[in-house]
All heavy atoms as a GROMACS GRO file, in nm:
protein
  548
    1MET      N    1  -1.396   1.584  -0.818
    1MET     CA    2  -1.289   1.527  -0.892
    1MET      C    3  -1.337   1.412  -0.979
    1MET      O    4  -1.417   1.331  -0.930
    1MET     CB    5  -1.177   1.478  -0.797
    1MET     CG    6  -1.055   1.426  -0.864
    1MET     SD    7  -0.928   1.403  -0.739
    1MET     CE    8  -0.851   1.257  -0.808
    2SER      N    9  -1.289   1.401  -1.099
    2SER     CA   10  -1.339   1.295  -1.184
    2SER      C   11  -1.271   1.165  -1.145
    2SER      O   12  -1.169   1.160  -1.073
    2SER     CB   13  -1.313   1.327  -1.330
    2SER     OG   14  -1.194   1.267  -1.378
    3ALA      N   15  -1.327   1.052  -1.180
    3ALA     CA   16  -1.280   0.918  -1.148
    3ALA      C   17  -1.141   0.894  -1.213
    3ALA      O   18  -1.066   0.812  -1.166
    3ALA     CB   19  -1.378   0.813  -1.183
    4GLN      N   20  -1.113   0.962  -1.320
    4GLN     CA   21  -0.988   0.941  -1.396
    4GLN      C   22  -0.933   1.072  -1.440
    4GLN      O   23  -1.005   1.151  -1.502
    4GLN     CB   24  -1.010   0.846  -1.507
    4GLN     CG   25  -0.884   0.808  -1.584
    4GLN     CD   26  -0.908   0.700  -1.686
    4GLN    OE1   27  -0.977   0.609  -1.659
    4GLN    NE2   28  -0.852   0.715  -1.799
    5THR      N   29  -0.810   1.102  -1.408
    5THR     CA   30  -0.748   1.221  -1.455
    5THR      C   31  -0.606   1.193  -1.507
    5THR      O   32  -0.548   1.098  -1.459
    5THR     CB   33  -0.734   1.325  -1.336
    5THR    OG1   34  -0.659   1.264  -1.230
    5THR    CG2   35  -0.867   1.372  -1.285
    6GLU      N   36  -0.566   1.269  -1.605
    6GLU     CA   37  -0.432   1.248  -1.662
    6GLU      C   38  -0.345   1.368  -1.624
    6GLU      O   39  -0.383   1.484  -1.642
    6GLU     CB   40  -0.443   1.236  -1.814
    6GLU     CG   41  -0.513   1.106  -1.857
    6GLU     CD   42  -0.504   1.086  -2.004
    6GLU    OE1   43  -0.397   1.109  -2.066
    6GLU    OE2   44  -0.605   1.044  -2.062
    7LEU      N   45  -0.226   1.337  -1.567
    7LEU     CA   46  -0.134   1.441  -1.529
    7LEU      C   47   0.006   1.400  -1.575
    7LEU      O   48   0.049   1.293  -1.544
    7LEU     CB   49  -0.134   1.462  -1.375
    7LEU     CG   50  -0.262   1.502  -1.306
    7LEU    CD1   51  -0.250   1.490  -1.158
    7LEU    CD2   52  -0.298   1.644  -1.352
    8SER      N   53   0.073   1.488  -1.645
    8SER     CA   54   0.212   1.468  -1.691
    8SER      C   55   0.242   1.324  -1.732
    8SER      O   56   0.334   1.259  -1.682
    8SER     CB   57   0.311   1.508  -1.577
    8SER     OG   58   0.291   1.429  -1.464
    9GLY      N   59   0.161   1.271  -1.824
    9GLY     CA   60   0.188   1.141  -1.876
    9GLY      C   61   0.145   1.021  -1.792
    9GLY      O   62   0.166   0.910  -1.827
   10SER      N   63   0.080   1.051  -1.679
   10SER     CA   64   0.029   0.943  -1.596
   10SER      C   65  -0.124   0.959  -1.583
   10SER      O   66  -0.178   1.062  -1.597
   10SER     CB   67   0.094   0.937  -1.461
   10SER     OG   68   0.060   1.053  -1.389
   11VAL      N   69  -0.183   0.846  -1.555
   11VAL     CA   70  -0.332   0.839  -1.537
   11VAL      C   71  -0.363   0.806  -1.393
   11VAL      O   72  -0.313   0.706  -1.344
   11VAL     CB   73  -0.398   0.739  -1.631
   11VAL    CG1   74  -0.550   0.734  -1.618
   11VAL    CG2   75  -0.360   0.765  -1.776
   12THR      N   76  -0.447   0.885  -1.328
   12THR     CA   77  -0.487   0.856  -1.188
   12THR      C   78  -0.637   0.815  -1.193
   12THR      O   79  -0.720   0.891  -1.245
   12THR     CB   80  -0.471   0.977  -1.100
   12THR    OG1   81  -0.331   1.012  -1.100
   12THR    CG2   82  -0.508   0.945  -0.954
   13THR      N   83  -0.662   0.696  -1.140
   13THR     CA   84  -0.801   0.650  -1.138
   13THR      C   85  -0.835   0.603  -0.992
   13THR      O   86  -0.754   0.542  -0.923
   13THR     CB   87  -0.815   0.527  -1.231
   13THR    OG1   88  -0.764   0.556  -1.357
   13THR    CG2   89  -0.964   0.487  -1.245
   14VAL      N   90  -0.956   0.644  -0.945
   14VAL     CA   91  -0.997   0.612  -0.812
   14VAL      C   92  -1.114   0.504  -0.827
   14VAL      O   93  -1.210   0.532  -0.897
   14VAL     CB   94  -1.049   0.734  -0.734
   14VAL    CG1   95  -1.090   0.694  -0.593
   14VAL    CG2   96  -0.936   0.836  -0.732
   15TYR      N   97  -1.094   0.399  -0.753
   15TYR     CA   98  -1.190   0.289  -0.757
   15TYR      C   99  -1.253   0.271  -0.616
   15TYR      O  100  -1.194   0.308  -0.516
   15TYR     CB  101  -1.127   0.156  -0.792
   15TYR     CG  102  -1.068   0.149  -0.932
   15TYR    CD1  103  -0.928   0.177  -0.952
   15TYR    CD2  104  -1.147   0.119  -1.038
   15TYR    CE1  105  -0.875   0.175  -1.078
   15TYR    CE2  106  -1.091   0.115  -1.170
   15TYR     CZ  107  -0.958   0.144  -1.188
   15TYR     OH  108  -0.908   0.144  -1.318
   16LYS      N  109  -1.374   0.217  -0.610
   16LYS     CA  110  -1.438   0.183  -0.477
   16LYS      C  111  -1.432   0.027  -0.473
   16LYS      O  112  -1.465  -0.046  -0.559
   16LYS     CB  113  -1.588   0.224  -0.481
   16LYS     CG  114  -1.608   0.371  -0.468
   16LYS     CD  115  -1.561   0.419  -0.331
   16LYS     CE  116  -1.673   0.437  -0.231
   16LYS     NZ  117  -1.629   0.498  -0.104
   17VAL      N  118  -1.377  -0.012  -0.352
   17VAL     CA  119  -1.363  -0.157  -0.323
   17VAL      C  120  -1.440  -0.183  -0.194
   17VAL      O  121  -1.422  -0.112  -0.097
   17VAL     CB  122  -1.215  -0.200  -0.310
   17VAL    CG1  123  -1.204  -0.340  -0.265
   17VAL    CG2  124  -1.145  -0.176  -0.442
   18THR      N  125  -1.525  -0.285  -0.196
   18THR     CA  126  -1.600  -0.318  -0.071
   18THR      C  127  -1.529  -0.430   0.002
   18THR      O  128  -1.467  -0.514  -0.058
   18THR     CB  129  -1.743  -0.361  -0.107
   18THR    OG1  130  -1.745  -0.474  -0.195
   18THR    CG2  131  -1.818  -0.247  -0.176
   19GLY      N  132  -1.546  -0.427   0.134
   19GLY     CA  133  -1.497  -0.532   0.221
   19GLY      C  134  -1.369  -0.507   0.292
   19GLY      O  135  -1.331  -0.581   0.378
   20MET      N  136  -1.292  -0.401   0.252
   20MET     CA  137  -1.169  -0.373   0.322
   20MET      C  138  -1.199  -0.315   0.458
   20MET      O  139  -1.279  -0.230   0.476
   20MET     CB  140  -1.085  -0.267   0.246
   20MET     CG  141  -1.032  -0.314   0.113
   20MET     SD  142  -0.914  -0.199   0.039
   20MET     CE  143  -1.015  -0.048   0.021
   21SER      N  144  -1.128  -0.362   0.564
   21SER     CA  145  -1.151  -0.321   0.700
   21SER      C  146  -1.025  -0.287   0.778
   21SER      O  147  -1.034  -0.244   0.891
   21SER     CB  148  -1.234  -0.424   0.774
   21SER     OG  149  -1.164  -0.545   0.777
   22CYS      N  150  -0.908  -0.314   0.719
   22CYS     CA  151  -0.784  -0.297   0.800
   22CYS      C  152  -0.664  -0.273   0.706
   22CYS      O  153  -0.677  -0.281   0.586
   22CYS     CB  154  -0.760  -0.416   0.888
   22CYS     SG  155  -0.726  -0.572   0.797
   23GLY      N  156  -0.548  -0.252   0.768
   23GLY     CA  157  -0.426  -0.235   0.689
   23GLY      C  158  -0.384  -0.352   0.611
   23GLY      O  159  -0.334  -0.341   0.501
   24HIS      N  160  -0.414  -0.472   0.665
   24HIS     CA  161  -0.384  -0.594   0.592
   24HIS      C  162  -0.464  -0.597   0.460
   24HIS      O  163  -0.414  -0.640   0.356
   24HIS     CB  164  -0.408  -0.720   0.678
   24HIS     CG  165  -0.370  -0.847   0.611
   24HIS    ND1  166  -0.463  -0.925   0.539
   24HIS    CD2  167  -0.250  -0.909   0.593
   24HIS    CE1  168  -0.403  -1.026   0.488
   24HIS    NE2  169  -0.271  -1.018   0.517
   25CYS      N  170  -0.590  -0.560   0.472
   25CYS     CA  171  -0.678  -0.556   0.351
   25CYS      C  172  -0.620  -0.459   0.248
   25CYS      O  173  -0.616  -0.496   0.129
   25CYS     CB  174  -0.821  -0.512   0.392
   25CYS     SG  175  -0.906  -0.619   0.506
   26GLU      N  176  -0.583  -0.343   0.298
   26GLU     CA  177  -0.527  -0.244   0.205
   26GLU      C  178  -0.402  -0.297   0.134
   26GLU      O  179  -0.387  -0.281   0.016
   26GLU     CB  180  -0.485  -0.116   0.288
   26GLU     CG  181  -0.597  -0.044   0.343
   26GLU     CD  182  -0.555   0.067   0.443
   26GLU    OE1  183  -0.435   0.069   0.483
   26GLU    OE2  184  -0.639   0.147   0.481
   27GLY      N  185  -0.314  -0.371   0.213
   27GLY     CA  186  -0.197  -0.426   0.150
   27GLY      C  187  -0.230  -0.534   0.052
   27GLY      O  188  -0.158  -0.543  -0.056
   28SER      N  189  -0.327  -0.615   0.080
   28SER     CA  190  -0.365  -0.725  -0.017
   28SER      C  191  -0.412  -0.666  -0.149
   28SER      O  192  -0.368  -0.708  -0.251
   28SER     CB  193  -0.474  -0.812   0.044
   28SER     OG  194  -0.423  -0.880   0.157
   29VAL      N  195  -0.504  -0.568  -0.137
   29VAL     CA  196  -0.556  -0.505  -0.263
   29VAL      C  197  -0.445  -0.431  -0.336
   29VAL      O  198  -0.434  -0.448  -0.460
   29VAL     CB  199  -0.670  -0.408  -0.220
   29VAL    CG1  200  -0.713  -0.324  -0.345
   29VAL    CG2  201  -0.793  -0.489  -0.170
   30SER      N  202  -0.365  -0.355  -0.267
   30SER     CA  203  -0.256  -0.283  -0.327
   30SER      C  204  -0.157  -0.377  -0.396
   30SER      O  205  -0.114  -0.348  -0.508
   30SER     CB  206  -0.180  -0.194  -0.224
   30SER     OG  207  -0.265  -0.096  -0.173
   31GLY      N  208  -0.127  -0.484  -0.331
   31GLY     CA  209  -0.029  -0.579  -0.384
   31GLY      C  210  -0.079  -0.643  -0.516
   31GLY      O  211  -0.003  -0.653  -0.610
   32GLU      N  212  -0.201  -0.680  -0.518
   32GLU     CA  213  -0.260  -0.744  -0.639
   32GLU      C  214  -0.271  -0.642  -0.756
   32GLU      O  215  -0.234  -0.673  -0.869
   32GLU     CB  216  -0.396  -0.804  -0.614
   32GLU     CG  217  -0.390  -0.930  -0.528
   32GLU     CD  218  -0.319  -1.045  -0.592
   32GLU    OE1  219  -0.309  -1.055  -0.710
   32GLU    OE2  220  -0.262  -1.123  -0.512
   33ILE      N  221  -0.321  -0.521  -0.729
   33ILE     CA  222  -0.332  -0.422  -0.833
   33ILE      C  223  -0.197  -0.378  -0.886
   33ILE      O  224  -0.180  -0.354  -1.006
   33ILE     CB  225  -0.414  -0.302  -0.784
   33ILE    CG1  226  -0.563  -0.345  -0.764
   33ILE    CG2  227  -0.413  -0.186  -0.888
   33ILE    CD1  228  -0.649  -0.237  -0.701
   34SER      N  229  -0.096  -0.370  -0.799
   34SER     CA  230   0.038  -0.322  -0.841
   34SER      C  231   0.104  -0.417  -0.940
   34SER      O  232   0.195  -0.379  -1.005
   34SER     CB  233   0.125  -0.303  -0.718
   34SER     OG  234   0.157  -0.424  -0.659
   35GLN      N  235   0.056  -0.541  -0.948
   35GLN     CA  236   0.107  -0.636  -1.044
   35GLN      C  237   0.053  -0.618  -1.188
   35GLN      O  238   0.104  -0.675  -1.281
   35GLN     CB  239   0.079  -0.782  -0.998
   35GLN     CG  240   0.147  -0.813  -0.874
   35GLN     CD  241   0.121  -0.956  -0.823
   35GLN    OE1  242   0.104  -1.048  -0.906
   35GLN    NE2  243   0.108  -0.973  -0.693
   36ILE      N  244  -0.047  -0.533  -1.203
   36ILE     CA  245  -0.106  -0.507  -1.341
   36ILE      C  246   0.000  -0.426  -1.417
   36ILE      O  247   0.049  -0.323  -1.364
   36ILE     CB  248  -0.237  -0.428  -1.331
   36ILE    CG1  249  -0.341  -0.513  -1.253
   36ILE    CG2  250  -0.286  -0.394  -1.471
   36ILE    CD1  251  -0.468  -0.434  -1.225
   37PRO      N  252   0.032  -0.467  -1.535
   37PRO     CA  253   0.134  -0.390  -1.619
   37PRO      C  254   0.088  -0.245  -1.636
   37PRO      O  255  -0.027  -0.216  -1.663
   37PRO     CB  256   0.132  -0.462  -1.755
   37PRO     CG  257   0.088  -0.603  -1.721
   37PRO     CD  258  -0.013  -0.589  -1.607
   38GLY      N  259   0.184  -0.153  -1.616
   38GLY     CA  260   0.158  -0.013  -1.633
   38GLY      C  261   0.126   0.061  -1.505
   38GLY      O  262   0.123   0.187  -1.501
   39VAL      N  263   0.098  -0.014  -1.396
   39VAL     CA  264   0.072   0.051  -1.268
   39VAL      C  265   0.198   0.103  -1.201
   39VAL      O  266   0.295   0.032  -1.189
   39VAL     CB  267  -0.004  -0.048  -1.172
   39VAL    CG1  268  -0.018   0.012  -1.032
   39VAL    CG2  269  -0.142  -0.080  -1.225
   40ASP      N  270   0.194   0.235  -1.166
   40ASP     CA  271   0.305   0.296  -1.099
   40ASP      C  272   0.291   0.297  -0.950
   40ASP      O  273   0.391   0.278  -0.877
   40ASP     CB  274   0.327   0.438  -1.152
   40ASP     CG  275   0.358   0.443  -1.302
   40ASP    OD1  276   0.429   0.351  -1.350
   40ASP    OD2  277   0.307   0.533  -1.368
   41SER      N  278   0.172   0.326  -0.899
   41SER     CA  279   0.151   0.326  -0.754
   41SER      C  280   0.006   0.297  -0.722
   41SER      O  281  -0.081   0.325  -0.805
   41SER     CB  282   0.194   0.461  -0.696
   41SER     OG  283   0.106   0.565  -0.737
   42VAL      N  284  -0.015   0.246  -0.601
   42VAL     CA  285  -0.150   0.213  -0.555
   42VAL      C  286  -0.162   0.258  -0.410
   42VAL      O  287  -0.070   0.228  -0.328
   42VAL     CB  288  -0.178   0.060  -0.558
   42VAL    CG1  289  -0.324   0.032  -0.515
   42VAL    CG2  290  -0.152   0.009  -0.698
   43LYS      N  291  -0.270   0.329  -0.377
   43LYS     CA  292  -0.300   0.363  -0.235
   43LYS      C  293  -0.438   0.324  -0.202
   43LYS      O  294  -0.542   0.382  -0.252
   43LYS     CB  295  -0.281   0.515  -0.216
   43LYS     CG  296  -0.313   0.557  -0.069
   43LYS     CD  297  -0.274   0.700  -0.046
   43LYS     CE  298  -0.312   0.750   0.091
   43LYS     NZ  299  -0.266   0.667   0.204
   44ALA      N  300  -0.454   0.225  -0.114
   44ALA     CA  301  -0.584   0.175  -0.071
   44ALA      C  302  -0.617   0.231   0.066
   44ALA      O  303  -0.525   0.233   0.156
   44ALA     CB  304  -0.584   0.024  -0.064
   45VAL      N  305  -0.738   0.276   0.091
   45VAL     CA  306  -0.779   0.334   0.223
   45VAL      C  307  -0.900   0.252   0.263
   45VAL      O  308  -1.012   0.272   0.209
   45VAL     CB  309  -0.807   0.483   0.215
   45VAL    CG1  310  -0.848   0.538   0.346
   45VAL    CG2  311  -0.685   0.556   0.158
   46ALA      N  312  -0.882   0.173   0.366
   46ALA     CA  313  -0.994   0.083   0.410
   46ALA      C  314  -1.112   0.166   0.462
   46ALA      O  315  -1.227   0.130   0.440
   46ALA     CB  316  -0.943  -0.012   0.522
   47SER      N  317  -1.089   0.276   0.533
   47SER     CA  318  -1.194   0.352   0.596
   47SER      C  319  -1.295   0.416   0.493
   47SER      O  320  -1.410   0.426   0.521
   47SER     CB  321  -1.138   0.459   0.685
   47SER     OG  322  -1.064   0.555   0.609
   48THR      N  323  -1.241   0.442   0.373
   48THR     CA  324  -1.331   0.500   0.269
   48THR      C  325  -1.362   0.400   0.160
   48THR      O  326  -1.456   0.423   0.081
   48THR     CB  327  -1.259   0.618   0.202
   48THR    OG1  328  -1.140   0.576   0.139
   48THR    CG2  329  -1.230   0.732   0.300
   49GLY      N  330  -1.285   0.290   0.156
   49GLY     CA  331  -1.307   0.193   0.050
   49GLY      C  332  -1.255   0.240  -0.087
   49GLY      O  333  -1.275   0.178  -0.191
   50GLU      N  334  -1.175   0.350  -0.084
   50GLU     CA  335  -1.118   0.403  -0.207
   50GLU      C  336  -0.980   0.350  -0.236
   50GLU      O  337  -0.897   0.343  -0.141
   50GLU     CB  338  -1.121   0.555  -0.209
   50GLU     CG  339  -1.260   0.609  -0.216
   50GLU     CD  340  -1.265   0.763  -0.237
   50GLU    OE1  341  -1.161   0.827  -0.218
   50GLU    OE2  342  -1.374   0.810  -0.269
   51VAL      N  343  -0.954   0.321  -0.360
   51VAL     CA  344  -0.820   0.279  -0.402
   51VAL      C  345  -0.780   0.367  -0.519
   51VAL      O  346  -0.844   0.374  -0.626
   51VAL     CB  347  -0.821   0.131  -0.450
   51VAL    CG1  348  -0.684   0.087  -0.496
   51VAL    CG2  349  -0.870   0.039  -0.339
   52THR      N  350  -0.670   0.444  -0.500
   52THR     CA  351  -0.623   0.533  -0.597
   52THR      C  352  -0.508   0.470  -0.671
   52THR      O  353  -0.409   0.426  -0.603
   52THR     CB  354  -0.576   0.668  -0.532
   52THR    OG1  355  -0.685   0.722  -0.458
   52THR    CG2  356  -0.532   0.764  -0.638
   53VAL      N  357  -0.517   0.459  -0.802
   53VAL     CA  358  -0.417   0.392  -0.884
   53VAL      C  359  -0.361   0.493  -0.980
   53VAL      O  360  -0.432   0.564  -1.053
   53VAL     CB  361  -0.477   0.273  -0.961
   53VAL    CG1  362  -0.366   0.204  -1.042
   53VAL    CG2  363  -0.549   0.177  -0.866
   54VAL      N  364  -0.224   0.509  -0.983
   54VAL     CA  365  -0.155   0.589  -1.077
   54VAL      C  366  -0.087   0.496  -1.175
   54VAL      O  367  -0.011   0.405  -1.134
   54VAL     CB  368  -0.056   0.681  -1.010
   54VAL    CG1  369   0.025   0.763  -1.114
   54VAL    CG2  370  -0.123   0.774  -0.910
   55SER      N  371  -0.113   0.510  -1.304
   55SER     CA  372  -0.056   0.427  -1.408
   55SER      C  373  -0.006   0.503  -1.525
   55SER      O  374  -0.045   0.621  -1.541
   55SER     CB  375  -0.162   0.322  -1.451
   55SER     OG  376  -0.278   0.392  -1.503
   56SER      N  377   0.078   0.440  -1.606
   56SER     CA  378   0.135   0.510  -1.719
   56SER      C  379   0.036   0.507  -1.844
   56SER      O  380   0.049   0.584  -1.933
   56SER     CB  381   0.266   0.442  -1.761
   56SER     OG  382   0.246   0.307  -1.783
   57VAL      N  383  -0.065   0.419  -1.833
   57VAL     CA  384  -0.164   0.409  -1.937
   57VAL      C  385  -0.302   0.384  -1.868
   57VAL      O  386  -0.305   0.335  -1.754
   57VAL     CB  387  -0.139   0.293  -2.031
   57VAL    CG1  388  -0.007   0.317  -2.106
   57VAL    CG2  389  -0.132   0.158  -1.957
   58PRO      N  390  -0.413   0.418  -1.937
   58PRO     CA  391  -0.544   0.385  -1.874
   58PRO      C  392  -0.551   0.232  -1.858
   58PRO      O  393  -0.511   0.156  -1.943
   58PRO     CB  394  -0.643   0.434  -1.980
   58PRO     CG  395  -0.570   0.539  -2.054
   58PRO     CD  396  -0.428   0.491  -2.062
   59LEU      N  397  -0.614   0.191  -1.741
   59LEU     CA  398  -0.621   0.052  -1.712
   59LEU      C  399  -0.751  -0.005  -1.756
   59LEU      O  400  -0.854   0.066  -1.760
   59LEU     CB  401  -0.605   0.030  -1.561
   59LEU     CG  402  -0.472   0.073  -1.498
   59LEU    CD1  403  -0.474   0.053  -1.351
   59LEU    CD2  404  -0.358  -0.002  -1.564
   60ASP      N  405  -0.751  -0.133  -1.790
   60ASP     CA  406  -0.873  -0.204  -1.822
   60ASP      C  407  -0.946  -0.238  -1.689
   60ASP      O  408  -0.884  -0.300  -1.599
   60ASP     CB  409  -0.833  -0.335  -1.899
   60ASP     CG  410  -0.959  -0.419  -1.922
   60ASP    OD1  411  -1.061  -0.368  -1.959
   60ASP    OD2  412  -0.944  -0.543  -1.901
   61ASP      N  413  -1.067  -0.191  -1.676
   61ASP     CA  414  -1.143  -0.216  -1.552
   61ASP      C  415  -1.153  -0.362  -1.514
   61ASP      O  416  -1.156  -0.398  -1.398
   61ASP     CB  417  -1.277  -0.150  -1.560
   61ASP     CG  418  -1.275   0.004  -1.551
   61ASP    OD1  419  -1.169   0.057  -1.512
   61ASP    OD2  420  -1.380   0.067  -1.574
   62GLU      N  421  -1.158  -0.449  -1.618
   62GLU     CA  422  -1.173  -0.593  -1.586
   62GLU      C  423  -1.040  -0.645  -1.530
   62GLU      O  424  -1.045  -0.737  -1.444
   62GLU     CB  425  -1.214  -0.666  -1.714
   62GLU     CG  426  -1.357  -0.644  -1.750
   62GLU     CD  427  -1.454  -0.663  -1.637
   62GLU    OE1  428  -1.448  -0.773  -1.569
   62GLU    OE2  429  -1.539  -0.575  -1.610
   63ALA      N  430  -0.929  -0.589  -1.570
   63ALA     CA  431  -0.800  -0.634  -1.508
   63ALA      C  432  -0.794  -0.592  -1.362
   63ALA      O  433  -0.747  -0.669  -1.279
   63ALA     CB  434  -0.685  -0.575  -1.587
   64VAL      N  435  -0.849  -0.471  -1.333
   64VAL     CA  436  -0.852  -0.426  -1.195
   64VAL      C  437  -0.949  -0.512  -1.116
   64VAL      O  438  -0.922  -0.553  -1.004
   64VAL     CB  439  -0.886  -0.275  -1.193
   64VAL    CG1  440  -0.905  -0.226  -1.047
   64VAL    CG2  441  -0.786  -0.188  -1.264
   65ARG      N  442  -1.064  -0.543  -1.174
   65ARG     CA  443  -1.159  -0.629  -1.107
   65ARG      C  444  -1.102  -0.762  -1.076
   65ARG      O  445  -1.116  -0.813  -0.962
   65ARG     CB  446  -1.288  -0.643  -1.193
   65ARG     CG  447  -1.400  -0.723  -1.130
   65ARG     CD  448  -1.524  -0.730  -1.217
   65ARG     NE  449  -1.568  -0.601  -1.263
   65ARG     CZ  450  -1.641  -0.510  -1.186
   65ARG    NH1  451  -1.668  -0.542  -1.062
   65ARG    NH2  452  -1.675  -0.396  -1.237
   66ALA      N  453  -1.030  -0.824  -1.165
   66ALA     CA  454  -0.969  -0.954  -1.143
   66ALA      C  455  -0.866  -0.948  -1.035
   66ALA      O  456  -0.858  -1.037  -0.951
   66ALA     CB  457  -0.902  -0.999  -1.277
   67ALA      N  458  -0.788  -0.837  -1.028
   67ALA     CA  459  -0.688  -0.823  -0.922
   67ALA      C  460  -0.753  -0.810  -0.782
   67ALA      O  461  -0.709  -0.868  -0.686
   67ALA     CB  462  -0.597  -0.703  -0.956
   68VAL      N  463  -0.860  -0.732  -0.779
   68VAL     CA  464  -0.934  -0.709  -0.653
   68VAL      C  465  -0.997  -0.839  -0.610
   68VAL      O  466  -0.994  -0.878  -0.489
   68VAL     CB  467  -1.036  -0.594  -0.665
   68VAL    CG1  468  -1.128  -0.592  -0.546
   68VAL    CG2  469  -0.970  -0.462  -0.689
   69ASP      N  470  -1.054  -0.916  -0.704
   69ASP     CA  471  -1.115  -1.043  -0.675
   69ASP      C  472  -1.007  -1.142  -0.617
   69ASP      O  473  -1.032  -1.214  -0.521
   69ASP     CB  474  -1.176  -1.110  -0.802
   69ASP     CG  475  -1.307  -1.045  -0.844
   69ASP    OD1  476  -1.365  -0.968  -0.761
   69ASP    OD2  477  -1.353  -1.074  -0.950
   70GLU      N  478  -0.887  -1.140  -0.678
   70GLU     CA  479  -0.776  -1.223  -0.634
   70GLU      C  480  -0.738  -1.192  -0.491
   70GLU      O  481  -0.698  -1.285  -0.414
   70GLU     CB  482  -0.659  -1.208  -0.730
   70GLU     CG  483  -0.542  -1.293  -0.700
   70GLU     CD  484  -0.569  -1.444  -0.724
   70GLU    OE1  485  -0.655  -1.479  -0.809
   70GLU    OE2  486  -0.504  -1.527  -0.662
   71ALA      N  487  -0.749  -1.067  -0.454
   71ALA     CA  488  -0.719  -1.026  -0.316
   71ALA      C  489  -0.831  -1.062  -0.218
   71ALA      O  490  -0.812  -1.052  -0.096
   71ALA     CB  491  -0.695  -0.875  -0.312
   72GLY      N  492  -0.945  -1.104  -0.272
   72GLY     CA  493  -1.058  -1.143  -0.186
   72GLY      C  494  -1.159  -1.038  -0.160
   72GLY      O  495  -1.239  -1.051  -0.063
   73PHE      N  496  -1.160  -0.941  -0.242
   73PHE     CA  497  -1.258  -0.827  -0.228
   73PHE      C  498  -1.336  -0.803  -0.353
   73PHE      O  499  -1.312  -0.873  -0.453
   73PHE     CB  500  -1.181  -0.700  -0.181
   73PHE     CG  501  -1.107  -0.720  -0.056
   73PHE    CD1  502  -0.971  -0.758  -0.057
   73PHE    CD2  503  -1.168  -0.710   0.072
   73PHE    CE1  504  -0.900  -0.784   0.062
   73PHE    CE2  505  -1.098  -0.734   0.188
   73PHE     CZ  506  -0.966  -0.771   0.185
   74GLU      N  507  -1.426  -0.705  -0.347
   74GLU     CA  508  -1.510  -0.679  -0.466
   74GLU      C  509  -1.500  -0.538  -0.511
   74GLU      O  510  -1.507  -0.445  -0.432
   74GLU     CB  511  -1.657  -0.705  -0.427
   74GLU     CG  512  -1.753  -0.688  -0.544
   74GLU     CD  513  -1.898  -0.723  -0.508
   74GLU    OE1  514  -1.921  -0.786  -0.409
   74GLU    OE2  515  -1.987  -0.679  -0.581
   75LEU      N  516  -1.474  -0.525  -0.642
   75LEU     CA  517  -1.467  -0.392  -0.704
   75LEU      C  518  -1.608  -0.342  -0.728
   75LEU      O  519  -1.683  -0.407  -0.799
   75LEU     CB  520  -1.390  -0.399  -0.836
   75LEU     CG  521  -1.374  -0.267  -0.909
   75LEU    CD1  522  -1.280  -0.174  -0.836
   75LEU    CD2  523  -1.318  -0.293  -1.048
   76ALA      N  524  -1.646  -0.228  -0.666
   76ALA     CA  525  -1.778  -0.172  -0.684
   76ALA      C  526  -1.787  -0.080  -0.803
   76ALA      O  527  -1.890  -0.045  -0.846
   76ALA     CB  528  -1.819  -0.091  -0.553
   77GLY      N  529  -1.672  -0.041  -0.856
   77GLY     CA  530  -1.665   0.048  -0.970
   77GLY      C  531  -1.571   0.163  -0.946
   77GLY      O  532  -1.496   0.165  -0.848
   78ARG      N  533  -1.578   0.265  -1.033
   78ARG     CA  534  -1.500   0.383  -1.013
   78ARG      C  535  -1.566   0.478  -0.916
   78ARG      O  536  -1.688   0.483  -0.911
   78ARG     CB  537  -1.477   0.452  -1.148
   78ARG     CG  538  -1.391   0.372  -1.242
   78ARG     CD  539  -1.355   0.448  -1.363
   78ARG     NE  540  -1.282   0.362  -1.458
   78ARG     CZ  541  -1.202   0.405  -1.551
   78ARG    NH1  542  -1.188   0.535  -1.571
   78ARG    NH2  543  -1.137   0.325  -1.629
   79ALA      N  544  -1.488   0.548  -0.839
   79ALA     CA  545  -1.539   0.639  -0.737
   79ALA      C  546  -1.584   0.767  -0.802
   79ALA      O  547  -1.546   0.800  -0.911
   79ALA     CB  548  -1.429   0.669  -0.633
   0.00000   0.00000   0.00000
């Protein structure tokens, strides 16, 4: 699967985030990313380090990086 796919007017992008180890970490990352304009949903999985973001428009990777940094973690890039 590609790191970014477009389905029915939405864009799904999967990112790798390092340092998540629990549900609280998942919630912190999801909460920060969900504040980016255009984000419809976020699902973070600590065990894989993957964060799946569904948005109405393609997201700026630097905006995602800033949100992940604000949550206290590091964006490793797209999965």
